[in-house]
C-alpha positions, 0 to 999 in steps of 0.5 A: 701303189702311189695312192696311199690310203693313209694320205686321206684317212687316219685309221683308228682315229675317231675325231669329229669331221666338219667338212661342210660342202663348199667350206675351206675344209672341203676345198683343202681335202679336194685339193689333196685328191686333185694333186693325186689326179694330176700325178696320174696325168688326169685332166681336171674339170669343175662345173657350175655347181662345183662337181670335180672330175679327173679324166683320162683316156686309156689307149686313146679311145675316148668313146667308152666312158666309166665314172667312179666317184663319191663325195668328200663333204661331211655332216656336222661332227661326222666321220671321216669315211662316209663319202671319201672312201668312194673317191679314193677307191676311184683313184686307186682303180685309175692307177691300176687301169693305167698300167693295164694293157687291155683297157680302152676308154675314158676313165673319170674319177668324180667328186660330187658336190654337196652330197650331204644335206647338212648345210643347205637342207638338200642332199646330193646337189651335185649329182642332182645337177648332173641329172637335171633335177636342179638347175642354176635357176634353183641356186638362189632359193637354196640357202645355208640353214645355220647362217639363216638362223643367225640372220645371215643369208648365204645362197648356194650361188654365193657359196659355189661362186666363192668355191669355184673362184678359189679352185681357179686361183689355186689349182693349175690347169683346171677347166670350168665346164657347164657339167663335168659330164652329161652321161657316162656308159657306166657309173660305180660308187663305193661307200661305207655300209651304214647298217653293220650287216656286213660287219656281222657277216665278216665276224662270222666268216673272217673273209673278204666281203662287200655288199652289192647294192641292188636298190638305192633308196630315196627320201620324201621329206615333209614339214607340217604346221599344226594350228590348234587353239590356246586355252586353259587346261583347268577350264577346257574339257579334254574333248573340247581341246584343240591341242597342237602337240597332241596332234603331232603325237598322233601323227608320230604314232601313225607314221611309225606304224606306217614305217614299220609296215613299209619295212616289213614288206621291204619297201622302206621306213619312216620317222618323225624326226623333230617336233617343236612348239614355237611361241609356247612358254612351257607353262603347265596350264597352257594348251599349245595352239601351234606346233611344227614337225618333220617327217622323213620317209625312206623308200625302196623298190616299187614304193613311190613318192606319190604313194607315200604322200597319199598315205600321209594325207590319209594320216593328216585327215584322220588326225585333223578330225580327231584333234580338231586342228588344222594341219598344213604340209610342205613337201621339202623333197621327194624322189623315187628309188632307183634299181641298180643295174642287174648286169653290173651287179652280176659282173661284180658277183663274177669278180668276187667269185674270181677274187675269192671275195664274199658278197651280200646283195642288199639295198641302201636305205640312205640316198646316194649320189648313185641314185642321180648320176646320169649313166646307161648302167650304174651300181654301187658297193658297200664295204664293212664298217662299224659305228653306223654313219654320220658320227665320229664313231664310224670306222672301217679298216684299210683292208676293206677299202683295198677289197673294194678297189680290187673288185672295181679294178676287176670289173673296170678291166672287163668294162673297158676291155678291147672286146667285150667277152660275155662271161657265164652269168653268176648263178648265185645270189643275184636276184631281181627281187629286193630282199627284206633287210634287217638293219639297225640304221639310225635316223639321220639328216642324210637324204641320201 
C-alpha cells in the first residue's frame, strides 16, 4: 500500500498539535494529503469555505457517489489523530477500491474545513456550509476569537480568502467550485473514539474492534449575563443581596442536575464550562454585581434544542427569583442530533462479521461532520484510542486504523458493486433504540 500511515502520524509521540483551521500548519498537512490524492489520479477541488475533495470515477460510472472523509484541523494544543484518521482511512480505502474489479461509481475523499470550534467559536463550518446551515453571508460575522481579544479582527471571509489563494498558487490543477458536492449517495467517516469504551473492550478480548455510531450528538451553547447589585458584605443582609456570582452558582448546580438526568435516559448531558466576573476587583467585602457564564448542552436521540432551551429557561426564571438578579441569555449555537443510517450500520456489522472484527454499537456525544454532510445515507465508525481527545495524550495504534480501513473497503465494495445484492441482515447487536452509554468523556470546546 502506497498510502503509509507513518507519512501522516508519528505513532508513540505525544507532542501538542496546533493545526488551527486555515493556518499555514493546516495548509501544509492538507497539501501532503492532496499529493497522495493526485498520485491516485484524483481530481482536486476546493470550495468557497475551503472544503477540499479528491474525486475519481471507478469503471467510468459517475452516477453512484460515495464520500469518505473527516477534518485535519486541530484544537489548541491538541492531539494528532482527532480528525486526520478519517481522511487517511479514506485515502487507503480509495487505493484499495481502484484495484477492485467489481466497483462502479464515483469515490470522493473529503477534507472538511474548520471542524473544530477553537479558532472561530463555531464548529463543523465546512460541513455546515455543505448542508446550507451557514452561507457566504455569514462569513463576515464569524471572527477569530483570539485575535479579537488582541484587538484585531480577522473574519472567516478573510481567512478563507487567503487560504484558497495559497492553494490555487501552490497546488497544480486544483479547481474552485461553489461546493465540493451538493449531495452524495453515501457518506462515511472514521474517527478516534473519545470515551475509551473501546479500549476497555479491546483489553478484555484482544480482538480487532470498532464502534458503530448510531447517533451523532449536537450541541446547544448558551452564554448568559447576570446583572446583580454591588453592595458591601458587612452592611447588606444575606437575604437582601443581589449577588451575581451566587446566581451563576445556582445555575451551575441546576444545570448539572439537568445534565445528569439527560445522561441517565441516554439523551445527552450538560455542563457549565466557564464563569467570569469582569470588573470585579476580588475584594472580600464587595458583592459582585455582574457575572457571565457559558453552558454546553450535548444532545442525543430524541432530545431537541427547543426542549433543552425550554428546560434552561425554567432554570433561569427560578434563579432570577431566588437571587433577585436579572439574567440575559444568548444562544450561540443550536442543533438537533442525527440518527445514522440503520441500513449502513447493518452492512458494517455484516462486514465486521465477515472480517472477524468485533464491534460495539454506540453514540457520539461530540458533534461530528457526519451530522451535517448532505447524503442520502450516512454513518461513521470509531476506532479505539486512549488519552481522551483534544489533548496531546490522545493516542491510537496503527493496527486500529488499519482495521477501520478494512471495514470501509469491505463496505465500499458492496455499496459500489455492479449489482446490489441484498445480504441477509445481521441479526446481532444493531438496534433501533439508543443505548445508555457510560463514558468518561471530558468536557471540551468541541461542538462536535
